[in-house]
C-alpha positions in Angstrom: -55.0 -2.8 258.6 -54.9 0.8 258.2 -51.0 1.1 257.9 -51.5 -1.6 255.2 -54.1 0.6 253.6 -51.9 3.6 253.8 -49.0 1.4 252.2 -51.4 0.4 249.4 -52.4 3.6 248.8 -48.8 4.9 248.8 -47.7 1.8 246.8 -50.7 2.8 244.6 -49.4 6.3 244.3 -46.0 5.1 243.6 -47.0 2.7 240.7 -48.7 5.5 239.3 -45.8 7.6 239.5 -43.7 4.8 237.6 -46.4 4.8 235.0 -46.1 8.5 234.4 -42.4 8.4 234.4 -42.0 5.4 232.2 -44.7 7.0 229.7 -42.6 10.2 229.8 -39.4 7.9 229.0 -41.1 6.2 226.3 -42.4 8.9 224.5 -38.9 10.7 224.6 -37.3 7.7 223.5 -40.0 7.5 220.4 -39.3 10.9 219.9 -35.5 11.0 220.0 -35.4 7.8 217.4 -38.0 9.3 215.0 -35.3 12.8 214.8 -32.9 10.5 213.2 -35.2 9.3 210.9 -35.3 11.1 207.2 -38.6 12.3 207.1 -38.3 14.0 203.0 -40.2 11.7 200.2 -38.0 9.9 197.8 -38.3 12.8 195.1 -37.0 15.5 197.2 -34.1 13.5 198.3 -33.1 12.2 194.6 -33.3 16.1 193.6 -31.1 17.0 196.4 -28.6 14.0 195.6 -28.7 15.5 192.1 -28.1 19.1 193.2 -25.1 17.8 195.1 -23.9 15.9 192.3 -24.0 19.0 190.1 -22.3 21.2 192.7 -19.7 18.7 193.0 -19.5 18.3 189.0 -19.0 22.3 189.0 -16.6 22.0 191.6 -14.4 19.4 189.5 -14.6 21.5 186.3 -13.7 24.7 188.0 -10.9 22.7 189.4 -9.7 21.4 186.1 -10.3 24.9 184.1 -8.1 25.9 186.9 -5.4 23.4 186.5 -5.7 23.8 182.3 -5.1 27.7 183.3 -2.1 27.0 185.4 -0.7 24.3 183.0 -1.1 26.7 179.9 0.1 29.5 181.7 3.3 27.3 182.5 3.4 26.1 179.1 3.4 29.7 177.7 6.1 30.6 180.4 8.1 27.6 178.8 7.4 28.3 175.0 8.6 31.8 175.6 11.7 30.6 177.7 12.4 28.3 174.6 11.5 31.2 172.2 13.8 33.2 174.1 16.6 30.6 174.1 16.0 30.0 170.3 16.3 33.7 169.4 19.5 33.9 171.5 20.8 30.9 170.0 19.8 32.3 166.3 21.1 35.3 167.4 24.6 33.7 168.7 24.2 31.4 165.6 24.0 34.3 163.2 26.7 36.3 164.9 28.8 33.5 164.6 27.8 32.8 161.0 28.5 36.6 160.1 32.2 36.5 162.0 32.6 33.0 160.2 31.7 34.9 157.0 34.0 37.7 157.8 36.6 35.5 158.3 36.0 33.3 155.3 36.1 36.9 153.4 39.3 38.2 155.3 40.9 34.6 154.5 39.8 34.9 150.9 41.4 38.3 150.4 44.5 37.2 152.3 44.8 33.8 150.7 44.1 36.1 147.3 46.5 38.7 148.3 49.3 36.1 149.0 48.5 34.5 145.7 48.8 37.7 143.7 51.8 38.7 145.7 53.4 35.2 144.8 52.4 35.2 141.5 53.7 38.8 141.1 57.0 37.8 142.5 57.4 34.7 140.8 56.5 36.8 137.4 59.1 39.2 138.5 61.6 36.5 139.1 61.1 35.0 136.0 60.9 38.1 133.9 64.4 39.2 135.9 65.6 35.6 134.9 64.6 36.2 131.1 66.0 39.8 131.2 69.1 38.6 132.7 69.3 35.6 129.9 68.7 38.0 127.3 71.1 40.7 128.4 74.0 37.8 128.8 73.0 37.2 125.2 73.3 40.5 123.9 76.1 41.2 125.8 78.1 38.0 124.6 79.4 39.5 121.5 80.2 42.9 122.9 82.3 40.9 125.7 84.1 39.3 122.9 84.7 42.7 121.4 86.0 43.8 124.3 88.3 40.9 125.0 89.4 41.6 121.4 90.5 45.4 122.2 92.0 44.3 125.3 94.2 41.7 123.6 94.9 44.9 121.3 96.0 46.9 124.4 93.2 49.5 123.6 91.5 49.0 127.0 92.7 48.5 130.5 90.6 45.4 131.4 87.6 43.5 130.3 85.6 44.1 133.3 82.6 46.6 132.9 79.1 46.9 132.8 77.1 46.3 129.3 73.9 48.6 128.3 72.2 47.9 125.1 71.2 51.2 123.6 68.1 52.1 121.6 68.0 52.8 117.9 69.0 56.7 116.9 67.9 58.1 113.5 67.5 62.0 113.4 68.0 64.7 110.4 68.9 67.9 110.5 69.0 70.8 107.8 71.3 73.7 108.9 74.7 73.9 107.5 77.7 73.6 109.4 75.8 73.3 113.2 75.6 70.2 115.1 73.0 69.0 117.5 73.2 66.2 120.0 70.7 63.9 121.9 71.4 61.9 125.3 72.2 58.4 125.9 71.1 58.9 129.4 74.3 57.6 130.7 77.4 59.4 132.2 80.3 57.3 131.6 84.3 58.3 132.2 85.9 55.5 130.5 83.9 53.2 128.2 83.7 51.8 124.8 80.4 52.2 122.4 80.0 50.6 119.2 77.2 50.9 116.5 76.4 50.5 113.1 76.1 53.7 111.3 74.1 54.9 108.0 74.8 58.2 106.8 73.0 60.2 104.3 73.0 63.4 102.9 69.9 65.3 100.9 72.4 67.0 98.5 75.2 66.2 96.1 76.9 68.9 96.9 77.0 69.3 100.6 79.8 70.6 102.5 81.3 67.2 102.9 83.7 68.7 105.6 81.1 69.7 107.9 78.4 66.8 107.2 78.7 63.9 109.5 77.8 61.5 112.5 79.3 60.9 115.9 79.4 61.3 119.7 79.6 63.7 122.2 81.6 62.8 125.6 82.6 64.3 128.7 80.1 66.9 128.6 79.9 69.2 131.4 77.5 72.0 129.8 76.4 72.5 126.5 79.3 74.9 126.2 81.9 72.4 127.6 82.2 69.1 126.0 84.0 66.9 123.6 82.8 66.2 120.3 83.9 63.6 117.6 82.5 63.2 113.7 82.9 60.8 111.4 82.8 63.2 108.4 81.9 62.3 104.8 85.1 63.8 103.1 86.9 60.7 105.0 88.1 62.1 108.2 87.7 61.5 111.7 87.7 64.9 113.5 87.9 65.5 117.4 86.5 68.9 118.5 86.8 70.2 122.3 84.3 72.8 123.2 85.7 74.7 126.3 83.3 77.9 127.2 81.3 77.9 123.9 84.6 77.9 122.0 85.0 75.1 119.5 88.8 73.8 118.6 90.0 71.3 116.5 92.1 68.7 118.5 93.3 66.8 115.4 92.0 64.4 112.5 92.4 61.3 111.3 91.4 59.5 107.5 89.4 56.9 107.4 89.2 56.5 103.6 87.0 57.9 100.8 82.9 57.2 102.0 80.1 56.2 99.9 78.1 59.4 99.0 75.4 60.8 99.2 74.6 57.6 101.1 77.1 54.9 103.1 77.4 52.8 106.0 80.1 51.4 108.6 80.5 49.9 112.2 82.2 52.1 114.3 83.7 52.2 117.7 84.8 54.9 120.1 86.9 54.6 123.2 87.8 56.4 126.1 90.5 54.7 128.1 93.1 56.2 130.3 92.5 59.8 128.8 92.8 58.4 125.2 90.4 58.7 122.4 90.8 56.2 120.1 88.1 55.9 117.0 87.9 52.5 114.9 85.9 52.1 111.3 85.1 48.3 110.7 87.2 47.4 113.2 90.1 49.4 112.1 91.8 51.9 114.1 91.9 55.3 112.3 92.5 57.7 115.2 94.3 57.9 118.4 95.3 60.9 120.5 96.0 61.3 124.2 94.6 64.1 126.4 95.4 65.9 129.6 92.4 65.0 131.4 88.7 63.9 129.8 86.0 64.9 132.9 83.2 62.2 133.3 79.8 63.5 131.7 77.1 63.1 129.4 77.5 60.5 126.3 75.2 61.7 123.4 74.6 60.8 119.8 75.4 63.8 117.6 74.7 65.1 114.0 76.6 67.5 112.2 74.6 68.9 109.3 76.4 70.0 105.9 73.1 71.3 103.7 70.3 73.4 104.1 68.7 71.2 101.4 65.5 69.2 102.1 66.1 67.0 105.8 69.8 68.2 105.3 72.0 65.3 106.6 70.4 62.2 108.5 72.3 59.8 110.6 71.1 56.5 111.8 72.5 54.3 114.7 71.3 50.6 115.3 72.8 47.6 117.2 74.4 50.5 119.5 76.0 49.0 122.7 77.6 50.8 125.5 80.3 49.0 127.7 81.5 50.9 130.9 84.9 49.9 131.5 86.0 49.1 135.3 
């Protein structure tokens, strides 16, 4: 029985120990459960929730602003690149347009120059053709005259070069002196013809030293030949050598009208022969040993000191250089 009492006592002690441990475990369990359950009231919870939502919204706004800022920077970069490209394109376009404009201007100048040059040469060709046609028309009567002279054996051939000479009109009042005016040609063998009008200011001039004619074979003023149609009715050939005048001969053509008259005259120098025709009639012919090539001029011999003196007019003058 004692042993049972001990056992019961021990049992009672064990039971008490178990109760204490269970109570401790129960308290610990209750405490653990309560620690996981919110103890804040609803108002505080809603405030905290709103604050969290505000923070989240601010974060989203900041993120959106950052994204917008990055997009704006990217947009500015793209726009700057596009502007740079556009500027370069514009510059290139402007340069190209400038080059095109320059090329266009140069082309215009070239085309204009070509057109001007073409027009010039066309005009020149037209003028040349016109001049040749006119020269042919003007030369034809002279050529017919040359053929007639050839038939009369006055010239060696009909080949030659034709020159139309300007009209001549000069007067001089210094008795027994002569002057001459060059034609600009220096033929050796030639035919020259003209319509001559002579006039004297005096009815009592020295007719034997009044006249009109030609200087030929001129080497200088002191060495040349002179032939005059004198108003006394004679053709007179003179040779001036070293300033000395020598008469080589005369030929009578008839009594002229005085103090004014006119006639067609022709001088031929061919194979050192001097021939002179008045109104197509041979009135003088003389052979010379040698006639040099030299200036051909129109000349006037004055026979009076009165007023204008002696006047010579030569029109429709034509020169044929013999070949």
